[in-house]
Backbone as numpy.savetxt, mean C-alpha at the origin, in Angstrom:
# Nx Ny Nz CAx CAy CAz Cx Cy Cz
-5.71 -0.82 -22.86 -6.67 -0.97 -21.75 -6.19 -0.03 -20.59
-7.10 0.55 -19.95 -6.88 1.54 -18.91 -6.93 0.81 -17.44
-5.95 1.20 -16.67 -5.98 0.65 -15.28 -6.77 1.48 -14.45
-7.65 0.93 -13.70 -8.66 1.62 -12.89 -8.08 2.01 -11.51
-7.21 1.11 -10.95 -6.69 1.46 -9.66 -5.30 0.85 -9.59
-4.35 1.81 -9.80 -3.02 1.28 -9.89 -2.44 0.87 -8.53
-2.95 1.44 -7.40 -2.46 0.94 -6.08 -2.97 -0.54 -5.80
-4.15 -0.83 -6.30 -4.74 -2.13 -6.03 -3.93 -3.10 -6.86
-3.49 -2.76 -8.15 -2.71 -3.64 -8.98 -1.29 -3.85 -8.26
-0.70 -2.79 -7.69 0.59 -2.83 -7.22 0.65 -3.73 -5.96
-0.45 -3.52 -5.13 -0.48 -4.40 -3.86 -0.82 -5.82 -4.29
-1.53 -6.10 -5.23 -1.85 -7.46 -5.70 -0.58 -8.11 -6.22
0.34 -7.37 -6.94 1.46 -8.04 -7.51 2.54 -8.23 -6.27
2.42 -7.37 -5.27 3.39 -7.60 -4.11 2.86 -8.80 -3.31
1.55 -8.95 -3.17 1.08 -10.18 -2.43 1.43 -11.46 -3.19
1.25 -11.46 -4.50 1.58 -12.63 -5.35 3.01 -12.97 -5.25
3.92 -11.98 -5.27 5.30 -12.26 -5.23 5.72 -12.76 -3.91
5.04 -12.21 -2.84 5.35 -12.56 -1.44 4.93 -14.11 -1.25
3.79 -14.45 -1.77 3.31 -15.85 -1.65 4.21 -16.84 -2.33
4.73 -16.34 -3.47 5.60 -17.27 -4.24 7.09 -17.38 -3.66
7.36 -16.45 -2.65 8.62 -16.53 -2.06 9.70 -15.73 -2.85
9.24 -14.80 -3.66 10.22 -13.98 -4.44 10.97 -12.92 -3.52
12.09 -12.52 -3.91 12.88 -11.49 -3.12 12.64 -10.09 -3.68
12.24 -9.98 -4.91 11.98 -8.81 -5.53 10.71 -8.85 -6.41
10.07 -7.67 -6.57 9.01 -7.59 -7.46 9.06 -6.27 -8.24
8.62 -6.20 -9.45 8.56 -5.01 -10.33 7.14 -4.53 -10.47
6.99 -3.38 -10.15 5.64 -2.71 -10.17 5.77 -1.66 -11.16
4.70 -1.59 -12.07 4.50 -0.61 -13.03 3.08 -0.36 -13.24
2.59 0.88 -13.52 3.23 2.17 -13.61 3.48 2.64 -12.18
4.34 3.60 -12.08 4.71 4.33 -10.88 3.82 5.54 -10.69
3.36 5.67 -9.40 2.64 6.85 -9.07 2.98 7.43 -7.69
2.59 8.61 -7.42 2.87 9.17 -6.11 2.18 8.44 -4.95
0.93 8.03 -5.24 0.21 7.25 -4.20 0.88 5.92 -3.87
1.42 5.17 -4.86 2.16 4.05 -4.59 3.44 4.21 -3.75
4.12 5.26 -4.20 5.41 5.62 -3.48 5.17 5.94 -2.07
4.10 6.72 -1.77 3.73 7.11 -0.46 3.35 5.84 0.44
2.62 4.96 -0.29 2.25 3.73 0.51 3.30 2.85 0.76
4.21 2.69 -0.22 5.40 1.89 -0.05 6.29 2.43 1.04
6.41 3.72 1.23 7.22 4.36 2.28 6.60 4.00 3.61
5.35 4.04 3.62 4.71 3.65 4.95 5.01 2.18 5.28
4.88 1.32 4.30 5.08 -0.05 4.53 6.60 -0.32 4.85
7.52 0.44 4.26 8.96 0.22 4.61 9.16 0.72 5.97
8.55 1.83 6.37 8.82 2.44 7.74 8.42 1.43 8.82
7.35 0.67 8.58 6.81 -0.40 9.49 7.47 -1.72 9.36
8.47 -1.92 8.39 9.23 -3.10 8.33 8.64 -4.21 7.51
7.51 -4.02 6.72 6.90 -5.04 5.95 7.59 -5.23 4.64
8.27 -4.28 4.13 9.07 -4.44 2.93 10.45 -3.92 3.10
11.39 -4.34 2.17 12.74 -3.66 2.24 12.64 -2.31 1.45
13.83 -1.92 1.06 13.94 -0.72 0.24 13.37 -0.89 -1.22
12.97 0.25 -1.81 12.49 0.09 -3.17 13.32 1.21 -4.01
13.31 0.90 -5.26 14.00 1.82 -6.15 13.11 2.24 -7.31
13.03 3.55 -7.56 12.20 4.12 -8.66 13.05 4.15 -9.92
12.57 3.51 -10.97 13.28 3.52 -12.25 12.48 4.49 -13.14
13.13 5.41 -13.72 12.56 6.38 -14.70 12.79 5.89 -16.10
11.81 5.35 -16.80 12.02 4.89 -18.13 11.44 5.84 -19.17
11.17 7.18 -18.76 10.57 8.18 -19.61 9.21 7.80 -20.07
8.56 6.91 -19.39 7.11 6.61 -19.63 6.35 6.73 -18.45
5.86 5.73 -17.91 5.00 5.75 -16.60 5.90 5.50 -15.40
7.10 4.99 -15.68 8.00 4.60 -14.60 7.78 3.23 -14.03
8.85 2.71 -13.29 8.70 1.37 -12.69 9.28 1.48 -11.33
8.94 0.55 -10.40 9.39 0.52 -9.06 9.78 -0.97 -8.82
11.00 -1.12 -8.34 11.57 -2.46 -7.88 11.53 -2.43 -6.37
10.78 -3.38 -5.81 10.63 -3.50 -4.34 11.36 -4.77 -3.83
12.14 -4.50 -2.80 12.84 -5.70 -2.17 11.95 -6.26 -1.12
11.54 -7.52 -1.11 10.62 -8.22 -0.18 11.44 -8.82 1.00
10.92 -8.78 2.15 11.58 -9.38 3.23 10.95 -10.65 3.85
9.75 -11.02 3.35 9.12 -12.13 3.77 8.28 -11.95 5.03
8.07 -10.67 5.45 7.39 -10.45 6.59 5.80 -10.07 6.43
5.38 -9.99 5.17 4.12 -9.62 4.82 3.21 -10.69 4.63
2.14 -10.69 5.39 1.07 -11.65 5.29 0.12 -11.37 4.17
-0.51 -10.16 4.17 -1.48 -9.79 3.19 -1.62 -8.31 3.13
-1.73 -7.74 2.03 -2.10 -6.23 1.91 -3.01 -6.12 0.83
-3.89 -5.13 0.85 -4.88 -4.86 -0.17 -5.60 -3.49 -0.02
-6.42 -3.31 -0.91 -7.10 -1.98 -1.07 -8.57 -2.19 -0.74
-9.10 -1.35 0.08 -10.53 -1.37 0.28 -11.28 -0.65 -0.86
-12.02 -1.39 -1.60 -12.78 -0.75 -2.73 -14.15 -0.98 -2.73
-15.11 -0.18 -2.84 -14.83 1.29 -3.24 -14.33 2.05 -2.10
-13.71 3.28 -2.25 -13.18 4.00 -1.30 -14.22 4.76 -0.52
-14.40 4.35 0.76 -15.50 4.94 1.50 -15.06 6.24 2.23
-15.98 7.06 2.40 -15.71 8.37 3.21 -16.00 8.01 4.68
-14.92 8.06 5.47 -15.08 7.69 6.89 -14.76 8.88 7.67
-15.47 9.26 8.71 -15.27 10.31 9.59 -14.40 9.84 10.69
-13.65 10.83 11.30 -12.77 10.49 12.29 -13.34 9.76 13.47
-14.54 10.12 13.85 -15.12 9.40 15.05 -15.50 7.97 14.70
-15.66 7.53 13.44 -15.95 6.23 13.04 -14.77 5.45 12.64
-13.57 6.01 12.72 -12.43 5.30 12.16 -12.05 4.05 13.02
-12.21 4.09 14.29 -11.84 2.99 15.12 -12.93 1.77 14.89
-14.11 2.10 14.68 -15.06 1.10 14.42 -14.79 0.41 13.05
-14.35 1.20 12.00 -13.93 0.58 10.73 -12.69 -0.37 10.83
-11.84 0.12 11.67 -10.58 -0.63 11.88 -10.90 -1.89 12.58
-11.74 -1.98 13.52 -12.17 -3.14 14.21 -12.84 -4.18 13.24
-13.51 -3.64 12.30 -14.18 -4.45 11.33 -13.27 -5.05 10.29
-12.19 -4.31 9.93 -11.26 -4.65 8.84 -10.05 -5.43 9.24
-9.49 -5.03 10.32 -8.22 -5.72 10.70 -8.53 -7.07 11.18
-7.62 -8.07 11.13 -7.79 -9.38 11.40 -8.09 -9.70 12.93
-7.32 -9.04 13.83 -7.46 -9.15 15.24 -7.00 -8.02 16.02
-7.26 -7.99 17.30 -6.79 -6.84 18.09 -5.23 -6.84 18.20
-4.65 -5.67 18.14 -3.24 -5.52 18.17 -2.44 -6.29 17.06
-3.13 -6.32 15.90 -2.39 -7.05 14.76 -2.89 -6.38 13.57
-1.85 -6.01 12.78 -2.07 -5.39 11.45 -2.15 -3.82 11.50
-2.15 -3.24 10.31 -2.14 -1.83 10.20 -3.18 -1.33 9.18
-3.75 -0.18 9.34 -4.56 0.32 8.23 -4.02 1.74 7.92
-3.78 1.94 6.61 -3.25 3.25 6.19 -4.45 4.03 5.55
-4.54 5.25 5.91 -5.66 6.09 5.42 -5.05 7.39 4.72
-5.76 7.75 3.72 -5.43 9.12 3.13 -6.50 10.08 3.46
-6.12 11.22 3.82 -7.25 12.25 4.10 -7.04 13.49 3.10
-8.14 14.11 2.89 -8.14 15.32 2.10 -8.18 16.48 2.99
-7.38 17.38 2.96 -7.49 18.53 3.86 -6.37 19.54 3.48
-5.87 20.19 4.43 -4.74 21.27 4.09 -3.53 20.62 3.40
-3.17 19.38 3.83 -2.08 18.61 3.25 -2.76 17.51 2.36
-3.10 17.75 1.22 -3.96 16.92 0.40 -3.16 15.68 0.09
-3.75 14.60 0.28 -3.16 13.18 -0.04 -2.20 12.74 1.02
-2.23 13.21 2.31 -1.26 12.76 3.34 -1.72 11.41 3.60
-0.79 10.47 3.93 -0.97 9.11 4.16 -0.65 8.83 5.67
-1.53 8.35 6.44 -1.28 8.03 7.76 -1.55 6.56 8.12
-0.72 5.96 9.03 -0.92 4.58 9.37 -1.45 4.46 10.71
-2.38 3.59 10.89 -3.04 3.34 12.28 -2.83 2.01 12.60
-2.45 1.65 13.83 -2.27 0.24 14.33 -3.60 -0.31 14.84
């Protein structure tokens, strides 16, 4: 069976492990998008460090959880949002003012760059 959205699967497994009170979670398969997103989450303190395990297949990631994560998820389908409309989308998606982060990927000169907005 083919996975349609590996980032959504990874974030769902992180959410489930966080709700159960686990300290670590194993994510597979590994992809560049997941690694970039986990780096952004680690930079903001929502997760601890993570380790990429190369098993000569799709790879695995072991993520250390800190217990600071309430909820994370993917907005599906992926909408095309212009820069002038970004603040309006954030107001609709984030739970309240000055609470939460939204990470966006943009296509441009640096294809696939991930930015986090508060």
